[in-house]
C-alpha positions in Angstrom: -0.5 13.8 -33.0 0.2 17.8 -33.8 0.3 19.6 -30.6 1.8 22.1 -31.4 -1.9 24.3 -31.4 -1.0 23.6 -27.7 0.7 26.5 -25.3 3.7 25.5 -23.6 3.2 23.8 -19.9 5.0 24.8 -17.0 6.7 21.8 -15.2 4.4 21.0 -12.3 7.2 19.0 -10.6 7.2 21.6 -7.7 3.6 22.0 -7.5 3.5 18.1 -6.8 5.7 18.0 -4.2 3.9 21.4 -2.3 0.6 20.2 -3.0 0.7 16.3 -2.5 -2.4 14.4 -2.6 -4.4 17.5 -3.7 -2.0 18.5 -6.4 -4.2 16.2 -9.3 -7.7 16.7 -7.6 -7.5 20.7 -7.7 -6.3 20.7 -11.7 -9.2 18.4 -12.7 -11.7 21.0 -10.7 -10.0 24.0 -12.9 -10.5 22.4 -16.0 -13.7 20.9 -17.7 -11.6 19.0 -20.1 -11.6 14.5 -19.6 -8.2 15.0 -19.0 -5.5 17.2 -16.9 -2.7 18.3 -19.2 0.6 18.5 -17.4 4.3 17.9 -17.5 5.9 16.3 -14.5 10.0 15.9 -14.5 10.0 17.5 -17.4 8.0 14.9 -19.3 3.9 16.2 -21.1 2.2 14.0 -18.6 -1.6 13.7 -18.7 -4.3 12.9 -15.6 -7.6 10.2 -15.5 -9.9 9.3 -13.1 -13.0 7.1 -12.8 -14.0 3.3 -13.5 -13.7 4.0 -17.7 -10.3 5.8 -16.8 -9.2 2.5 -14.7 -9.7 0.1 -17.4 -7.9 2.2 -19.7 -5.0 2.8 -17.7 -4.7 -1.1 -17.0 -5.2 -2.1 -20.8 -1.6 -3.2 -21.4 -2.3 -2.7 -25.3 -2.7 1.1 -24.3 -0.4 1.6 -21.4 2.7 0.0 -19.9 4.1 0.1 -16.8 7.8 -0.7 -17.0 9.5 2.5 -18.6 7.1 4.9 -15.9 8.8 4.4 -12.8 11.5 7.1 -11.9 14.7 5.3 -10.4 14.2 6.9 -7.6 11.1 5.1 -6.5 12.9 1.7 -7.7 15.8 2.6 -5.5 13.6 2.8 -2.7 10.0 1.7 -2.8 9.9 -1.6 -5.4 13.7 -2.1 -5.8 15.4 -2.8 -9.4 14.0 -5.7 -11.4 10.6 -5.9 -9.3 7.1 -7.5 -10.5 6.2 -3.8 -10.8 8.4 -3.1 -13.7 7.5 -6.2 -16.2 5.0 -6.3 -18.7 3.2 -9.3 -20.8 3.9 -12.8 -20.7 7.0 -11.9 -17.5 4.7 -9.5 -15.9 2.1 -12.6 -15.7 4.3 -15.5 -14.7 6.1 -13.5 -11.9 2.5 -12.2 -10.6 1.5 -15.8 -10.4 4.5 -16.3 -8.1 2.5 -13.2 -5.7 -0.7 -14.2 -6.3 0.1 -17.8 -4.9 1.6 -16.5 -1.9 -1.3 -13.7 -1.3 -4.6 -15.0 -2.4 -6.8 -17.7 -1.3 -8.3 -17.6 2.3 -5.5 -20.5 3.8 -2.6 -18.4 2.8 -4.2 -15.0 4.0 -5.8 -16.5 7.1 -2.5 -17.8 8.0 -0.8 -14.6 7.6 -3.3 -12.9 9.6 -3.1 -15.6 12.5 0.3 -14.7 12.5 -0.2 -11.0 13.3 -3.0 -11.7 15.5 -0.7 -13.8 17.5 2.3 -11.2 17.3 -0.3 -8.2 18.2 -1.7 -9.9 21.1 1.4 -10.7 22.6 2.8 -6.6 22.0 -0.5 -5.6 23.4 0.4 -7.6 27.2 3.2 -5.0 27.5 1.1 -1.6 26.9 -0.6 -1.5 29.9 3.1 -1.1 31.5 4.5 1.7 29.5 4.1 5.3 29.7 2.9 5.8 26.2 2.4 4.0 23.1 3.0 5.3 19.6 0.7 3.1 17.5 2.3 3.5 14.1 5.8 2.4 15.6 4.0 -0.5 17.6 2.2 -1.6 14.6 5.2 -1.6 12.1 6.8 -3.7 14.7 4.1 -6.1 15.1 3.3 -6.5 11.4 6.8 -7.2 10.5 6.8 -9.9 13.5 4.2 -11.8 11.9 4.9 -11.2 8.4 8.5 -12.7 8.4 6.8 -15.7 10.8 4.4 -16.4 8.3 7.2 -15.9 5.3 9.8 -18.5 6.9 12.2 -15.4 7.4 14.6 -15.8 10.6 13.7 -12.4 12.3 16.8 -11.7 15.0 15.9 -7.7 15.0 12.1 -7.3 14.4 12.8 -3.5 15.6 15.7 -2.5 12.9 14.1 -4.5 10.5 10.4 -2.6 10.8 12.6 0.3 10.9 14.3 -0.1 7.5 10.9 -1.5 5.7 8.6 1.8 7.1 11.8 4.2 5.9 11.3 2.3 2.5 7.3 3.3 1.8 8.4 6.8 3.7 10.8 8.0 1.5 9.9 6.8 -1.8 7.8 9.9 -3.3 10.1 13.0 -1.4 13.9 14.4 -1.6 16.1 15.1 0.8 16.9 13.3 3.9 14.0 11.2 4.2 14.4 9.4 0.6 18.1 8.8 1.5 17.0 7.3 4.6 15.0 4.8 2.0 17.8 4.1 -0.6 20.1 2.6 2.8 17.1 0.8 4.4 16.8 -0.9 0.7 20.3 -2.0 0.6 20.6 -3.2 3.7 17.4 -5.4 3.5 18.8 -6.6 -0.1 21.8 -7.7 1.2 20.1 -9.1 3.9 18.0 -11.0 2.4 20.0 -11.7 -0.9 22.4 -13.6 1.7 19.4 -15.6 3.3 18.5 -16.8 -0.5 22.0 -18.0 -1.3 21.8 -19.9 2.4 18.6 -21.7 1.3 20.3 -23.1 -2.2 23.3 -24.2 -0.7 21.4 -25.7 2.5 22.9 -23.4 4.9 19.7 -22.8 6.2 16.0 -24.4 5.9 13.1 -22.6 4.4 9.9 -24.2 5.4 7.7 -25.8 2.5 5.3 -23.4 1.1 6.5 -20.5 2.8 7.1 -17.3 1.1 10.9 -17.5 1.6 10.5 -21.5 0.0 8.4 -20.4 -3.0 10.9 -17.2 -3.9 14.0 -19.0 -3.7 12.3 -21.9 -6.4 10.4 -19.8 -8.7 11.3 -19.6 -12.5 10.6 -17.0 -14.7 9.2 -16.7 -17.9 12.5 -18.5 -19.3 12.9 -21.0 -16.7 15.7 -19.7 -14.7 16.0 -19.5 -11.2 15.4 -15.7 -9.7 19.2 -14.1 -9.2 20.0 -13.6 -5.3 19.2 -9.7 -5.6 16.1 -10.1 -7.8 14.6 -12.6 -5.1 15.3 -10.5 -2.2 13.4 -7.8 -4.5 10.4 -9.9 -4.7 10.9 -10.9 -0.6 10.7 -7.5 -0.1 7.6 -7.1 -1.9 6.0 -9.7 -0.3 7.0 -8.1 3.3 6.9 -4.6 2.7 3.6 -3.9 2.0 2.2 -5.8 4.8 3.9 -3.6 6.9 3.0 -0.7 5.3 -0.3 -1.2 6.8 0.8 0.4 9.8 0.0 3.5 8.1 -3.7 2.0 8.1 -3.9 0.9 11.8 -2.6 4.6 13.1 -5.2 5.6 10.8 -7.4 3.4 12.0 -6.5 5.0 15.6 -7.3 8.6 14.1 -11.2 7.3 12.8 -11.9 5.7 16.2 -11.3 9.2 17.9 -13.1 10.8 15.5 -15.8 8.4 15.4 -17.0 6.9 18.8 -20.0 5.5 17.5 -18.1 3.6 14.9 -15.4 2.7 17.8 -18.1 0.9 19.7 -19.4 -1.0 16.8 -16.9 -2.1 15.4 -15.7 -3.6 18.9 -18.8 -5.8 18.4 -18.0 -9.2 17.1 -19.8 -8.3 13.5 -17.2 -9.3 10.8 -19.4 -7.4 7.9 -19.0 -4.2 9.8 -15.1 -5.1 10.1 -14.7 -5.5 6.8 -17.0 -2.1 6.0 -14.3 -0.2 8.3 -11.5 -1.3 6.5 -12.6 -0.8 3.0 -13.8 2.9 4.6 -10.2 3.4 6.0 -8.5 2.5 2.9 -11.3 5.0 1.1 -10.7 7.9 3.0 -7.4 8.4 4.3 -4.3 9.3 1.8 -2.5 6.3 1.0 -1.1 6.5 -2.7 -1.7 9.7 -4.4 -1.5 8.5 -8.2 0.0 5.8 -10.7 2.0 6.4 -13.6 2.2 4.3 -16.7 3.3 5.3 -20.3 1.5 5.4 -23.9 3.1 2.2 -26.0 1.0 4.3 -29.1 -1.0 7.3 -30.2 -4.0 6.8 -27.6 -7.6 9.1 -27.2 -9.3 9.7 -24.3 -12.6 11.2 -24.9 -12.0 12.8 -28.1 -8.4 14.5 -26.7 -5.0 13.0 -28.3 -2.4 11.6 -25.9 0.7 11.1 -28.2 3.0 7.9 -27.8 5.0 8.1 -25.0 3.0 10.1 -23.0 3.3 10.0 -18.6 -0.4 8.6 -18.0 -1.0 9.2 -14.5 -4.5 7.6 -12.5 -5.8 9.6 -9.8 -6.2 7.5 -7.0 -7.0 9.8 -4.0 -9.3 12.3 -6.3 -10.7 9.0 -7.4 -11.7 7.8 -3.8 -13.0 10.9 -3.1 -15.0 11.8 -6.2 -18.2 13.1 -5.0 -19.9 11.8 -8.1 -18.9 8.0 -7.0 -19.3 8.4 -3.2 -22.0 10.2 -1.3 -20.5 12.6 1.4 -17.0 11.5 0.3 -15.4 14.1 3.4 -17.3 12.1 5.5 -15.7 8.9 7.2 -18.6 6.1 7.0 -18.3 2.3 6.6 -22.2 2.3 6.6 -21.8 3.2 3.1 -19.7 -0.4 2.5 -22.6 -2.3 4.4 -25.4 -0.8 2.0 -23.3 -1.6 -1.3 -19.9 -3.5 -1.3 -16.9 -1.6 -3.8 -17.3 -2.3 -7.3 -13.4 -3.4 -8.4 -12.7 0.4 -10.4 -14.3 2.7 -8.1 -12.4 1.8 -4.8 -9.0 2.1 -5.9 -6.6 3.2 -3.1 -4.1 0.7 -3.9 -4.6 0.7 -7.3 -7.8 -0.7 -10.0 -8.0 -3.1 -12.4 -8.1 -7.2 -13.0 -5.4 -8.2 -9.9 -4.7 -11.8 -11.9 -3.8 -10.6 -15.3 -2.5 -6.7 -14.6 -0.9 -4.7 -12.0 -3.5 -4.5 -9.5 -1.9 -4.7 -5.8 -1.9 -9.0 -5.3 -1.8 -8.2 -1.7 -5.0 -5.8 -1.3 -6.8 -8.9 0.1 -4.5 -9.2 2.9 -4.7 -5.8 3.7 -8.2 -6.0 3.9 -8.0 -9.1 6.0 -5.2 -7.7 8.3 -7.6 -4.4 9.2 -10.4 -6.6 9.8 -8.6 -8.2 12.2 -6.8 -5.4 14.0 -9.6 -2.9 13.6 -12.0 -4.6 16.1 -8.7 -5.3 18.3 -8.2 -1.6 18.4 -11.5 -0.7 18.9 -11.8 -3.0 22.4 -8.8 -2.0 23.9 -9.3 1.0 26.5 -6.7 3.9 26.6 -6.3 7.8 26.9 -5.4 9.4 23.9 -3.0 12.5 25.3 -2.9 15.8 23.7 -0.9 15.6 20.1 -0.5 16.7 17.1 -3.1 14.5 15.2 -3.1 16.4 11.6 -2.7 14.1 8.5 -1.0 16.7 6.1 -2.0 16.0 2.7 1.4 17.5 0.8 3.5 15.3 2.5 3.8 11.5 0.6 3.3 9.5 1.8 0.9 11.5 4.1 0.9 9.9 7.6 -0.4 11.2 11.2 2.1 13.5 11.9 2.4 12.6 15.8 1.7 8.7 15.0 -1.0 8.8 17.0 0.0 8.3 20.9 -2.3 6.0 23.5 -1.6 6.1 27.2 -3.1 4.5 30.5 -3.8 1.4 28.0 -6.4 -0.8 29.7 -6.5 -4.4 28.3 -10.2 -6.1 28.7 -10.1 -9.9 28.8 -12.3 -10.2 26.2 -9.7 -8.3 23.8 -7.0 -10.6 24.4 -9.4 -13.8 23.6 -10.5 -11.8 20.5 -9.0 -14.1 17.9 -12.4 -15.4 15.8 -11.7 -12.2 13.6 -8.2 -13.7 12.8 -9.8 -15.8 10.0 
């Protein structure tokens, strides 16, 4: 399609770094067109949002993900050869492995049980400490829980948690955080690659049905076992997103600080409200800013041409704060999800589409279940919140509470340690 009539676009890469999550919503507000046109990393790009756009974006006849990930993202967040880089049958077969591990009530309940046990054990030590940084503590709790569930032996939870957090924290930024993320991935892939080889050589045992066991035995679309490096990459893609829930745990502390009424209600034994709280955390707070794919042929979106090869961005943060989809989108209100459960393609903090056949995050149910369990536990704790920087800069990707959310003088009511019924 001839684009010669369009004026050349100034590259927006620096604007993305400067504005972060606000970049695409700001661009969208400044145009009356049904899509945003830009240049990103030297490539022509268009940005879409809305439920219909989600379905368009996840249609593999139109948009592929395989060629859309920049090398720095693969070298930090996902790993080279990961399921995210596959399309078609190769993607579906590999994705089935993740779905077998991360969906279904028994698998999710077991993981939540492991994390809840690690949380309850950690909380017992908090009253004797001068201060607890919720983000850091949650990362260690989640690491212990998910590695126990996955059958991965863990000698040093603190260093493993630090590396898993670093991979997420440095995927979208240049400089020190990015290079820290690369080093963390190299260490983690080497560690888990050796573990895969040890299991295959019967030098160690993987618990039957565990994530370690399933990944080690998985046959791809061609029937071959994953090589040790790719198996390590996919093991990380099981445990890393679980540990990334520490972002939402810190956000939970932030939300409960702002809304004491929500904290009081969340502390009650109300599973439906705990789920609504989890949904609202994921909608309200910044997590992923947007996703990228590439047009596989000449396309058209609401009368606007999209030439083959164009980078297509799906604006997640903008959609989750769109006033056309959400009443008072910048108000934290779990009640909205008690009145109406979220539609699959409306609430998209971790992507949209069909998780069985598309690229939607297979761990979404795990995230919701973990927050459903940890949220009420946190609400039942008694603690002081000292003066600190509780800002959440939107020009930082991924965003996070700047202080990590520090609490002091923790008091653990007896019911809080026994509150296990919400773990399942």
